[in-house]
N, C-alpha and C positions, 0 to 999 in steps of 0.2 A: 744274267749271271756271267761274270767275267773272271778269267784267270789273271794272275799278276803279269803274265806276258802280253796281255792285251786281247787274247782270243775270247770271243763271246760264245756262250753255250746257252741253249734253251732249257736244258734239263740238268738236274743235279747229278744224275748218273753219267751223263756225257761229260760234265765238268770234272767229275771224279776220275773217270778214265783218262781224260786229257792230262790232269795233274800228275797222274802216276807215271806218265811218259815225258812230261814237259822238262826240258833241260833247264829252263829258268827256275822252275820250282825246285828241282834237284840241287842246283847250285845254291839257291837261297837256304834250303834245308841244311846243306853241308856247312854253310857259313854260320847258321844259327847254332849248329852242333859244336863248331869250333869255338864260338864265343862262349857257349855254356860250359865247355870243357875248361876254358881259361878262367871262368868264374869260380870253379870248384876250389875251395880252400884246401891247402895241405893239412893232413891230419896225422897225429901220432898216436891216436887211441888204439888200443888193442881190440881185436875182434871180440864181440860179446855174443855168446850163444843165447838164443831165446830160451826162456824157462819152459818147463815141460807143458804147462797149460796152454802155451802158445802153439804147440805142435799138434793141435787138434785137427783131425782129418775128417773127410766126408763120411767114412764108413761108420763113424760114431752116430750119425743121424739115422733115424729109422728108415728113411728112404735112401738106399745106396746110390740112386741115380742123381741125387742132388749133391753137387760138389761145393766145397768151400769156396766162396767168391774171392776172386783176385781183382783188385782195382787197378792193375797196371801201374802206370807212373804216378797216379794220384797219391796224395799224402796218406791215404788209408790203405795202401797196398798191404797185402797179407803174405809176407814171405820172409825168410831169414835175412838178416841185415848184415852187410859187410861194413865195417868201419862205422858202427852205430854211434851217433852222438846221443847225449842224454835226451835231446828233443829234436824234432825235425826242424833244422835250422834253415832260414831263408837264404837264398843265394846272395853272397856279398856283392857289393858294387864292383864294377870293373876297375882296372887300374886308371884308365882315362875317364874318371868319373866326375871331374869338375870340382872336386873338393880342394880347398886351400890347404897347403901343407906347411909345416914348420921346416926349418933348415935340417932338422934330423929326419925329415920324411914322414912325420906323423900327421894324420889328418887333424884339421881344426874342427872341433865339434860344432855342428850347426846349432843355432839358437832355435827357440820355439817358433820364431817368425818364419823360419824356413820349414822346419819339421812339422809344424802345426799350421800349414798354409790355409788361408781363408778360402771359403768356397768361391767358385767362379762358374759363370754360365758355360755350357758346353759349346763354345764357339759362337761368335757373334758376327764375324765377317765372312762373306761368301768367298770361297776359294776356287771352285770349279763348277762347271755346268756341262753335263754330257747328256746325250740322248741315247737311251738304252731301251731294250725290250724287257718287260717285267711280266712274269707269269702270274696271272690273277685268277683266283678261283671263280667259278661261275656264281651267279646270283643265288644258287640254291643253298650256299653255305654262308652263314653270317660270321663264322670264325674259320680258322685254318682247319681243313678237313683232315681226318685221321686216315682215311683210305683213299686210294687212287680215284680221282674223278676227272671229268672233262676240264681242261685248262684253257683259258682264253688269254691270248698274247696281246698286250696293249703297249703302245709306245709311251714312255714317260720321260720327263725331264728331271734328271738327277742333279740336285744342287747340294754341294757340301760346303760347310763352313770351315774356317781355319781351326786348328787344334789349339786347345787352351793349355794351361800349365799342367793339368792332370792327364793330358793325352786324350781328351774328349772332344768330339766334334759332332755336329748335327748333319743328318742326311735327310734332305727333303726330296720327295719323289715328285714334287711340283714346286715351282718357284713361289715362295710365300708372298702374300700381298703385304702383310705387316712384317717389317724386318725384325730380327731377334733383338731382345732387350740387351743393350750393351753392358749393363752393370747389374750385378745381382744385389738384391735388397737383403742385407744381412739380418735385419729384423724379421724379414719374412721367412728366412730359413733357420731361425733361432728357435730351438725346441721349447724353451721356457716362456716364449711370448706368443702372442696372437698375430695373425697377419693383419697388416694395415691396408685397407682398401683405398684406392685412389678417390679423392673427393672431387665433386663437381658442384658448382653453384646452382642454387635453385632460384627461380624467379617468383615463387609464391610468397605471400606474406605469412607471418608467424600465426596469425589467427586462422588463416585458411589451412595451414599445415596441421594444427592441433585440433581442428573441429572434429567432434562436437564438444570438446573441452572448452569452457568459456575463457580460460586464462592459462598462462604457463604454470602457475602454482598448482592448479588442479591437475594439469597434465603430468607434472612431476610426481604428484602424489599417486596418480593412477599407474604411472610407469614403475614406481617403487613397488607397488602391490603386485604388479604382473611379473616382476623379475624374481621375487623370492617366493619359494614354496614352503619353506620352513622357518621357524623362528630360531635364529642362530645368533651368535655373538657378532658375526660380520653384519648380519641384517640389522641388528640394533645400532651398530656404528654407522651404517648407511642412513638409517632413519635419523640419527643424531645430526649427521652432516646435512641432511635435507632440511631439517627444522631450523638449523642455524645458518642457512645460506642467507646472504644479504638480500637476494631477490625473492626470498620466500615470504609471501604476504599471507598471514593467517586468515585475515578477513575474507580473502578470495575463496576460502573453502566453506564458509558458513552456509551459503545458499546453493552450493553445488549439489545437484541431484545425480549421484553416480549410477544409480540403477537406470535412470533414463539414458545416461551416456552409454552404458553398456548395451542397452537395447539398440541405440543408434549405431554403435560400432558393428553390430551384426546385421544392420539393414543393408541389403544389396542395391539400394537406390544409387544410380550412377551420378546423380547431382551432388551427392555428399562427398564422394571420393573420386578423384580423377583417374585413379588406377583401376577402379572397379568397373564391372559391367554386369549385365543381368545374368550371365552364365558363370560368373566367377564363384569360387568358394565351394563349400560342401553342399551336397545334395543327398536326398534319400530316394533310393530305387528299390522297388519290390522285386526280389529275385524269386522266380517261380520254378520249382522242380516238379518232375513227375514221379510219383511213387507207384511202382509196379504192384499189381495185386497178388500175383503168384498163384492165382486160381484159374483153372481151365475154364474157358468161356463156353457158355451155351447161348442159345437164341434168347432165352428169357434173361439171362444175366447181361447180355449185350444191350437189350432194351433198357434194363434197369440202369446200367452204367451210363448209357447215353442220356437218359432223363436226369440222372444225378449230375452229370457233367453240365447239362444245360442250366440246371439250378445253380450250380457253382459259378458258372460264367456270368449269370445275371447279377451276382453279388460281388464278384471280384473286380476291383478297380484296375483292370489291365487293359493295355492297348491291344488292338487287333494284332495277332501274330500271323505272319504269312504261313500258308499251308505247308511250304517246304520246310519250315522251322517250327512246326507245331510241336507242342510239348506233350508226349504221350503219358499215360498213366493218370493217377489221381493228382490233382494240382495242390501244391503246398507252397505258400509264399512266406518269405522272410525279409524284413527290411534290411537294407544295405546302405551304410553311409560311406560316401566316397566323393572324390573330386574328379573333374575332367582333367585327364593327363595332359591334353593339349593346352588347356588354359593354365595349368601349373607351369608348363614349359614357357609359355608366352609371358606369364607374369614374372618368372625368374629372369629371363633374358632381357626384359624391358625395365625392371625396377630394382633388382637386387644389385647392390654395389659390388658384391663379390663376382658377378658375372663379367666385370671388366677384365678379370684375370683369367677367364676361361681360354683354353688353348683350342682354337678352331682350325688351326693349320698344323696337323700332326707331323711328327718327324721321328726318325730313329736316331738314337744316340750311339755312336760308335766309339770304341776305345782303342787307341793305338798303344799297344803294350810297350813300355819303355825298354830300350836296348835290344828289342827283339824284332821290331817292325811288323809284328803280327797284328791283324785287325780283328777285333771282337765286337760283337753286338752286346749292348747292355739292356737290361730289362728292369723296369721300375714303374713308371707312371702308365696309366691306361692310354694316354694320348701319345706315348712312345711305343706302343705295342704293335705287333705285326697285324693283328686283327683290325685295329683302328686305322692304321695307315692303308691297308688294302681296301677296307670299306670306303675310306675317303677317296682313294684312287678310282674305285669302281663308280662312285657318284660323279666324280669329275669327268670320267670318260663316257658316261651315259648321255643320251640326247637331252638337251635342256628342255624345260617346259616351253610351250609356245609363247613367243613374244616376251621371253624373260631373259634378261642379261645380268641378273643379280648374282653375286658370289654365292656359291653353294658350300655348305658346311655340314658335317656330321655331328650330331649331339648324342653323346654316349650316355645311355640310361643304365644305371646300376640299381637294381631293385633288391629290397630286403623285406622279409615278412616272417613273423614268428609269434605264436601265441604265448602269452605270458600271464601269470597270476598277478593281479593288481591290488589285492587286499590281503591282509594278514589273517582275517577271519572271513568265513563265508566262502562262496564260490565265484567271486568276481573275477572275470577273465576277459582280457582284451586280445584282439588279434590284429595289431596295426601293420600297415604296409608303408614302407619308406622308399622314397626315390632320391637317389643322389645322381650327380652328373660327373662322368668320367673325365670331362674336359677341365674339371677343377682339380687342383693338386691334391693328392691323397693325404698330404700332411695337414691340409685344411679340412678335408672331408672327415678325417678320423677324430677331430676334436669336437666333442659334443657342444662346447660353448660357441663354436663357429656357426651353429644353426644351419649347417649344410644339408641336413635331412629335411626332405619335403614330405610331410605326412599326406598320403593321397588316398588312404582307405582304412576303414575298420572292418575287416572281413567278418561276415556273419558266421556264427556257430549254430549248429542244429539245436533248436530248443527242445526241452524235454517233452513238451506237449505234442510233439509229432506222433508220439505213441497213441494219443487220443484220436488223431486223424486216421492212423493205420487201423486201429481197432474199430473205428466207426465204419470203415470201408472194407473190413476184412472179417466181418461176423464176430467181432469181439476178440479176435486173436491178435496178440501183440506182435510187433515186428521182431524178426530175428536180428542177431548182431550183424550178420552179413548184409541184411537189408538196410540197417541203420548206417553201416559203413558206406554202402552204395549211395545212400541219400546224402551223406556228408561229402562225398566226391562230387556229386551232381551240384550241390550248393556252391562249392568252391569254384568249380568250372563256370557255373552260372554267374558268379560274381565277376570273374575275369572277362566273361563275354560282355558284361555291362561296362567294364573299364575299357576294353578294346572296342570302343564305339566307332561308328563310321568315320567320324572326324579324325580319330587317331589312325585308322587304317589308310585314309586318304593321305594324311601327312606322312605316313611311313613310305608311301609310294611316290608321292608328288612333292613332298616337303611343305613347310610352313613359311610364309613370308613374315618376317619379324623385324621390327626396328629395334636393334639391340642397344644395350645400355651404353656402348662405346660410340654410338652415333652412326653405325653402319647398318644399312638395311640388307638382310641376307635371306636366302632361302635355306631353311634349316631342316635336315632330315633326321628325325629321331630314330635311334637304333638301340635295341636292348643288347647289352654286352655281357651282363652278368646278372644272376639271380641267386642271392645268398639265402640259404634256408637249411634247417636241420634235415636229417635223412627222411623221416616220415613225410615232411612237407615237400621234399624233392620228389618223392614218389607220387605225392598228390598232384604236384604240378605236371609231372610227366605222364599222368594217368597210367601208372604202373602199380603192381601189387607190392605192398610192403613186405620185405623178407620172403619173396616168392622163390621160385625155382631159379630164376635169373635175377638176382637182387640189385644189379647195377643199372642205373638209368642210362649209362653210356655204352655198355657192351652186353653181350649175351653170355658172359662167363657164368658157368653153373655154380651153385652154392657150394658144392663139394670141392671146387677148385680155387676158391677165393683165398685160401691160405698159402698159395704158391707165389707169394709176392716176390718179385725180383728174378724169378726163374725165366729161362728162355721160353718155356711154354706159356707162361703168363704174359710175357711181352707180345708173343705172337698172337695170343687169343685177343688181346685188346685191339689189335689191328685187324685181324681176320674176322672177328665176330662183332664188329661194330653194330650197335642196335639200329635198325632202320628208323628213319624219322616217322613222326606221327601220321603224316598223310599216307604213307605206304601201309600203315596198319589199319587205316580207316575201314577197308572192306571187312576185315575180321571183326572189328568192333561193331560195325553195322549189323553183321549177321548175329552176333551175340545179343545185341539190343532187340533185334526182331524176335529172337527166342524168348526174351524176357517180357517185352511189352506187347507183342502181338500173340505169340503162342502161350504166353503166361507161365513160362517156366520160372522157378524161383531163381534168385540171383546166383546162388552157388550150386545149382543143379549140375548133374553130370554132363548134360549136353552142353551147357555153357562152359564148364571147366575144360572140356575136351578142346574147345576152340581157343581158350585164352591162357590156360596154365602153362603151355609150352614156353611162351615168352614172357610170362608174368604180366599179362595184360589184364585190364579191367574193362567192364562194359560201360565206359563213360567216354563221351566225345571230348577231345582236347580243345579248349577254347583258343589256344595259341595256334594250333593247326588249322582250326576252322577260319580264324580271322586273318592270320598272317602266313599260313603255310604256302599259299600261292605266290607269295613274295620271297620265298626262300628262307624264311625264318624257321629254325628248329629249336624248340625249347630245350632239348637235351644238350645242345652245345653250350648253353649259358649257365647250366647248373654247376656252379664252381665248387671247388673243394672247400672244406671248412675245417681248419686246423683246430679250432676251439672244441667242436663237438667230436670230430673224428679222431683226434690224437690226444689232446690234453684231457678231455673228459671221456675219451674212448679207449684207444689202445693203451695209452700210458696208465690211465686209471685202472684198467684191467690187470696190467702187469704189476703195478704197485700193490694192488689188493692181494694178488697171489704171493707176492714177496712177503707180505705180512703173514699170510698163512704158513709159508715156509719157515719164517723165523719162529713162529709159535710152535710149529711141529718139531723143529730142531732143538730149540732151547727153552720152550715153555714160556710162561708169562714173563719171567725175568728177562728174557731176551727182548721181548716186545717193549718192556719198560726201559731197557738199555737203549734201544733204538729211539724211543721217544725222548729220552734224556739227551742223547747226542744231538738231535735236531734242535732242542731248546738252547743248546750252546752255540749254534751257528749264528753269527752276527748278520745283521742286515747289510744291504748294499744299495747305494744310490738313494734317490728320493723315494721311489717305490719299486725298484727293480726286484729286490729280494726283501721281504719283510720278515721280522722276527717270528719264529714259530712259538706261539704262546701256549697252545693247547697240545694235547696228545695227537700227534700226527697219525699214528696207526689207527685211531678210532675213526678218522675221516668224517667227523661230524660237521655238517654244514660247511663243507669246503667248496669254494668256487673254483673255476678253471684256473685263475691266477695262482691259487694255492697249490694245485697239482703241478702247475708249471714250476713254481718255486721248489717244490719237493724234488722234481726231476733235476733241477740245476744243482742241488746240494746233496743229493743222496749218496754219491759215490763214497766220500770219506765216512759218512755216517753208517753205511751198510758194511763197510770193509771190516772183516774179522769179528763178526758177531758170534757169540758162544753157540756151540752146537753145529755150526756149519763147517763142513770139511773144507780143506784148503782148495781142492780141485773145484768143488762146486762154488766156493767163494770167488775164485778167479773167473770162472765161467759167467757168473752173474755180474761181476764188475765189468767184464767185457760187454755184456748186453747193455748195462746201464750207460757206459761210455758211448756206445753207438746210438742208443736211444736219445741221449742228450745232444749228441753231435748232429744227428738228423734233425732234431727239433730246431736247433740253432740255425742250421742251413736253410731249412724250410721257411724260417721266419725272417730271413734276410730281406732288407728293404731295397737292396739294389743287387742285382745279379748280373753276371757276364756269362759268356759261353763256357768259360772254364768252371765257374762255380756251379752252373746248372749241371754240367757233366759230372762234377763231384757229387752233387746231390743225387743224381741218378745212380751213380755207383754206390753211394751210401745207402740208398734204398734197397739195392741188392743185398748189401751186407746186413741191413736191418732185418730183411726177410729171413735170411739164413740164421741169424742169431735168435730170432723169435722161434723159428722151428726147432733149433737146437735146444732152446730153453724148454719148449713144450714136450719134445720127444725124448730128451735125455736128462736134463737137469731135474725137471719136475718129477721124473719117475723115481728119484732117490728119496722122496719125502712122501709120507702119508698125510696129506693135508686135509683139513676139515674146515667147515664154516668157522669164521671167527664168532666170538660171543655176540658182537653187535649184529652180524648177519643172521645169526640164529634167532635172536630176539625179534629182528625186523620181519623175518619170515613167519614166525609164530603170530605176530600181530596182524600181518596180512591175512593169514589163514583164519584168524578169529574174526577179522572184519568181513571176510567173504563167507563166513559160516551161514547156513540157511536158517538156523534157529537162534533165538535169543539166548539159549542156554550155552552157546558157544563160548569158549574161553576168551576173555578179554584181558589182554596184557598191557600194562603200562610200560613205558620205557624202563629197561633195567630189571623187569620182573620175569621170572622163569615159571614155567608150568609146575603144578604141584608134584607131578610125577618125576621131575628132574631132581636128582639127588647128587649128581657129580657134575663137574664142569664140562665134561664131554658128553653127557647124557643127551641123546636126541640130536646131536649135531651131525649133519650129513657129511660124507666125504665130498670134497670139492676139487675138481681138476681144472687145469688151465686150458681154455678153449680158444683156438685160433680161428675157427670158422666164423668170423664176423665180417660183415660188409665193410666195416670201418678200416680193416686192414687192407682190403682190396683197394680202397680209395687212395691209399698212400702212393700207389704207383702212378697216379694221375697228376701229381704235383708239378713235375717238370714240364709236362705238356701245357698246363694252364699258365705257368710262369712264362714260357716262351710265347704263348699266344696272346694273353691279355695283361701280362705284368705280374708283379710280385704279390704274394698272398695278403699283405697288409692292406691292399686296395679293396679287397672284397671279403675279408674275414667277417664272420658273423658277430665278432666282438663289437664291431661298429654299431650294428643294430641292437645288440644287447645294451650298450651304453645309452642308446636313444630311448630304450624302454623306461629309463628313469624319468624322462619328461612325461611320458604317458601315465606312469604311476602317480607322479606328483599331481597331474591334472585330475586324475581319478579321485585322489584324496580330497580335492576341493569340491567334489560333487556330494549330493545327499543320497547317492545310490538309487535314486528313482529316475529312471530314464537316463542312466549315467552316460551312455554313449553319446546322446544328443548334447549333454552338458560338456563332455570332453570336446566335441566338435566345436561348440560355441567358444570354449576357451582357446582352442587353436586359432580360430578365425580372429578373435579379439587380439591375441598376442601378435599375430601376423600383421595386423593393421597398426598396432602400437609400434612395432619395430620399423615399419615403413615410415611412420611419423618421426621416429628417433633418427633414422638415417637422413631424412630430409632436414630435420633441425640441425644436425651436424653439418650438413652442406651449407646451411644458412649461417653457420658460425656460432651456434648455440651449444654450450657445453651439455653433454648428455652423459651423466655418470653411469658406468656399467655397460656402455655400448661396446660389445666385445670386438666388433670389427675395427675399432680404433683405439683400444686400450689393451694392456696386458691382462692375461688371465689372472684372476684373483688368487687362485691357489698356487700359481707359479710365478708370481711377481718377484722380481729380483733387480737390484740396482745395477748389476754388472752389465756393461754393454757387450754385445756379441764379439766385437773385434778385440776386446781385452782378454788376455790369457788367464788371469786369475784376479781374485778380489779378497782382500783381508780388511776387515773393518778399521776405520781410522781411530776408533776409541782407544783411550789410554787409561781406562778405569782399573784394569787388573794389573797391578804393579807387582813385579818380582824383584825384590832387592837381592842382588846376587850374593853379597857377603853374608847376609842373614840366612839365605837359602843354603849356602854351602856349610855354614856353621850348624844348621839344623840337621844336616845329613852328612856327617863326617866320614861315614864308611860306604857311601853309595857311589859306585863307579860312574853311574850316569850323571851325577851331580858334580863330583869332584873334578872331572875333566871338562865340564861345561864351559867355563870361562876361557880357558886356554884354547880349546878347539873353536869356540865362537870367534875369538879375535883373529885366529888364523883364517877362518872362513871369510870374515869381513874384509880382511886385508886382500884376500884373493879376489873378492867380488868388486871391490872399489878401486883396485890398482889400475884397471884399464881406463877408468874415468879420471882418477887422480894419480898420476905416475909417481908422485912423491911418496906414496905409501908403499912402493916397492922396496924402499929402504927399511930394512928390519929394525934400524935404530929408532925410527919414528913410531911411537906407541899408538895403539888404537885406544881411543878414549870414548867410553860410553857415558852419555849424559846422566849424571847422578848415579852412575854405576848400577843401572837398572835396565831391565827389559820389560816388555808389556805382553801379556799373554792374551790369546784370543781363543774362543771356543770352537770356531769353525773357519774354514776357508773354502772358497768356491773356485773350481778349475774349469775353464772353458776349453773345448777341444773340437776339432773338425772330425766328424764321423766318416766312415767309409763311403756313405752315400752323399757326401758333400753337404752335410748340414752342420750347424753348430749346436753342440749339446753341452751339458754342464754336469760335473761331478761335485759332490759335497764331501769334505773331510771333516769329521767330527770325532776326534779321538775318544772323548769321554762317553760317546754313544755307540762305540763299537764299530766305527767306520774310519780306521786309522791307516790303512795300507795303500801304498802308492807304487807306481812304476816311475823310475827316474832314469834319465839318460846316463849311460855308462861313460867313463872317461874316454877321451879321444882314442887312446891306444887299445881300448878293449875291443874295438871292431876288428883289429888285426890279430888279436890273441886267439890262438887255436883252441884254447880252453873255453872261450866265451861263445855261448850259443846264440844269444840275442844281444842287440845293442842297448840293453837296459838292465837295471838292477831293481830288486825289491827292497822296500824299506817300510818300517812301521813308524808312523809319526807319533812321537811322544808329546809334542806340544807345538802350537802355532804361536809365533812370537814376531814382534818387531822391536827394533832398538833405534835410538837416536844417536848417531855417531857424530862426534865433534870433528870437523875437518881440520887438518893441521894448518896452522897459520891463520885461521879465521875463528870468528866467534859463532859461526853458524853450524847447524847440525843437519845431517841427512838421514832420512828414514831408510832403514834396511830391514826387509822382511825375510824371515827364514823359518824353516821347519827343523826342530830337533828330532832326529830319527835314530832308530836302532836298525842296523843293517841285517839283511838276511842273505843267505847264500844257497845256491842250488845244490841239492844232494846228488853228486855225480855218480854215486853207487847205484842209483835207482834209474832203470830204463823207463823212459816216458815218451809221450808224443802220440800222434794219431796212428803212426805205423804199428805201435804195440798197444794202442788203445788204453793208455794210462795218463792220468794227470801228472803234471810236473810237481816235484816235491822239493820244498825248500825248508831251511831251518835257520835259527838265529846264529849269528856269528858269535862265538864264545867271547866272554869279556876279557879273557887273557890275551886276545888278539887286539892289536892297536886299532883296528878298524871296526870295532864293535859298535861304536856310536859316532855320530857325525851330524853335520848340518847340510841342508839342501836349500838352494835358492828355489823359491816356488816357480820361477820361470823355467826350471829344468824338469818339472814334473810333466810326464806325458799324460797320465790320467790316474784315477784311483783303480785299485784292483781288489779282488775278493779272495781272501785266504781263509780256508777252512781247516781246522785241526785234523790231523790224522789220528783219530781217536784210538785206534787199535794199539798204537805205540805209547799212549799215555803221556804223562808229564815227567819233567826232569828238573833237577836243580843244578846241573853241571854247567849250563850256559851262563848263569848269572847268580851271584849271592843275593840275599834279600835287598831289594831296591825298589824305588818308586817306578822303575821301568819294567817291573816284573809283577805278575799276579802272585798273590800270597800262596796259592796252591802250587806254584811253579810254572815254568814255561812248558808249553806243548813241545814235544820233541820234534815233530815235523808238522808242516802245513802243506795242504794240497792247493795248488793255484787253480782257482775255478775259472778256467779259460772259456767255459761254456755258459757263463753267467748271462751273457747276451751276445747278439751277433756282432757287436762292435769288438768284443774281446776275441772272438773267433778270427776276425780279419787281422788283428794284431799279431796273432801267432802263426797265421798262414797268409803270407803276403800275396799269394796267387789269387786270393779271393777278393782283393780290394783293388780299386783303381786309384787309391790315395797314394800315388807315387809321383813326385814331381819329375817332369821331364828334364 
């Protein structure tokens, strides 16, 4: 670590002390303060006092020791504001900013080519190389440790690249073997398309590639069947294309025996497939667990047990087990379908075309902040993370294998597993395990169509007939629920012991020599960087008790303290009470197992509980600790956070459910219906960012995580001002909703920097405070009960668990006979903060800084992959379904290898995702193009007829005049003669052509290309437009953009003066909106910006916009509490019949891209 003055320090504390006294640092800070002071714009606004609800203090909380958080200089600081602007404005550019100016001194507005700069690689030319000492954690830690540990100092060669246009550069801690790619592939970073893998030529013949298919026609037929799981319109069109292909020969299918071909595809014979070997693919292993008897042993019982065990051993097809790993208790075996993890790694790196793009030489991406000279680290991809870079550095500095000079690389394994229901009827359940590679870009991994998921296991579940075995060996007594839970843990750990076989353990320590697909032979070291699972499975992996006294798998925070999110005590506890790794807990577990298996105590006996309950341990050995613990691996460090289950389906769902109870308690059923009606009036946004709310939101029937996410994004205007809620409580709950949505958007950002991570950390503190205030203050003002749906669900559950058949059985919507009033039997319901999911929110910043942003390891990726497993399950006959699913996976894998090789041979392969656009996102617009409007001229608008049909419509009557003025302004730079006002603007045939949609491409804050859709008739009409050039210097202007509602998408053919040719001019007819300056908004006061339509009496109510001036689409939600008005516009085609909404809220939290638009400190998307 080095100061800017050049002094090197070995510890952060030493560096901090030096910087506090360093003259160079002090002069730099003073200069930065001077520059920032010059950048502050003059203001003439009067001081605004905060409303009463913003003066909330800590004494209102039940715990007087907890103070209201203050976020310091961050945009969410909580303090009275001097010279408040309506929103938190970004700092304007300095005077010497490089903008071209007119003679009058006004800036010339940049075009989209500058403001919407295309993505670039983070530096491609090496700039400097220095030798420094770098503190590296010891091998005991696979990730950055939380508490102080021994530190090993290693010498490293730091290599930096030049800074690109966005201020980004790469920092290598060793000189890379392969130089950085000099040019970014726009198609690869374009969200609506799939990545294109580099192609190589194959030397095999077509007949060898497609074997055992006899000809190309039969292979195409089999490929079509394997690709589609359902009969859809697209599937029918694909079949039509297949049957009408010129090279499709129907006679080639007549004698083809597809059943025999399918059997050959599953044959592991190495002579058939050059990529296969005798150990490749799926296998079945019998996992044996030991069931404790729970009975005190006598001499006679010991003799009987030994004889019974000998009889069992004679009939069990098990290999000899070493005495040190003997399985105690009664043996019970379950089949387990899985792959060899080493063979799956080897197969991917040698045959998968996507492996050519794997990053095997990690680097850190640094951001040089414009105009400040400050250096920040960015966090995004796994291969840019601190954990990856340090693990790679540790491998490079370790002694090489004997007589080995091969380059060494780290392969980041990212694991997912989750049980899922696979059938609509019955009890069909699958428990798949997926393996991804962190060396692959997360933007590819997250797409299900990229086939980046490698299915490596179908974890076994405990069969019901285990009770027969227990009763047989326990005198007819069935096993208790504690015993069944113990057996379930033993089975899961036994499955992982089979997966972590000696070959994988050897590769983890010594590496695997692999001839990679890029032609380089490497020694590859697999490392597990993340394991994504829901909370019960996390505790199963860590061999800890679900919801025990210490419910966190990473620290020993007590259950009673988990609601202290964001407090100083909570932060200290996470550091001081770090849970010891599994090897250190092994003696306690061994003692408990001896009590259970040797002394025959029951699993949940008092003697066992006294040993384990203090740390929420369980009497099961951890497979990861047993196999990899001596190599420094700790399973607790890789159990990553899960925003889908912990926040969207956890904390937020809990908050929203109680808000519905509050609405019902305050205003009755009518208020609930009002809230549902408001949600139904919220328009959608984007392709799938926000979908229309079709059903009753408050009923929460069959809602997925994405539905709760959409509710969170749109709830603030819908909840504001509901009947029965006092103004003070309304303001308090709006503040909570703003912070909750703000935290969610920050936590979901796909690219973070040191500044944004610090803001997320501060927002976590605010969120914890607001949740406690909501629980301890706001909720006490309402007597809340179960909702009707919750009451009916509880009664059905009670009826289902009733011990007799005479128990009441309720159908959905049915009440018990004794219920005579709507509130009869409904229990009081309070808001509970003591949930482990709230505690997990404090770990997000740590994981982001350690292994990258949450979109890399969210469980949503695994949930999407479940669709493939369920589709395969539907193709089985439910008899031995797991084996059939395994066969389908093996067959599809080999078909895809054939397809890749055919593509390399120059054969067209329809639907090969690696080389074509995703079907659902196909779009003709190239990524470098700013916008696209269809060339069609079918929808003709005759201007004279249109105006005569609407003689009193202000939007129509001014259309032609304003349009010609707009066209003259747009074409005058290209055709100077049009600057003469005497030369008329002539529209071909006096008509324009209307279009239904327009597509807008833009560069996101994480330097990707994405696309917005404008569809006025479908409720997606609102846009952000660049303000006039002088608006940036206007003290009344908060942002350099304006809001507009697109009334129509058009193009016109303009006849050029002096010629017979015409030129196409595209434009949007818009209705302008203005900011409500009387409403205080922004993150400082935790309110959304409010806008309204410009009155028609103003000359600027309507206008035209060049599509190239559109920044992107925006999401406006009506402020329902203020209702509608007719004062802005008389009856018009530009207004709804019921009138205009008086105000709209700007949904700045609709996604993380909008967040960075409004707070420029969060984005690196600033040109140097």
